[in-house]
C-alpha positions, 0 to 999 in steps of 0.5 A: 499499500502507498500512503501519503499523509495517511491517505491511500493512493495505490494498493500493490497486490502481492508480487507487485504485478498488479495495482489498484488505485483509490479514488483519493489518489487524484494526484500523480502517484507514479513518481512516489511509486518509483521513489518507493522502489528506489528507496528500497521500501518496496521490492522490484515491480513488474506491473501487468495491470492497474485497476483490472486493465492490462497495462497497455490499455491503462491510462496510468501507463504513460505516467508510470513511464514518465516516472522512470518505469520501463517496458518489459516482457510482462509489463512495466518494470522498476527495479531497486537501484541500490543493488 
């Protein structure tokens, strides 16, 4: 779960392959998600779907790419850079 000031923005399903956004997430949450991976707060992510839609059809995919996620075989990928 990605929280900002105690407000849920994004739920990250186990394994990091699916995300669910919340109505309260009207702000751009993609950079915060990328920063959480970079900081090691989250493991590597390979997102295949958002809100039940395949990543290629999601309006959020361009936001994630702009935040530094890259296209991978199964979806958009962000790896912890501290390794």
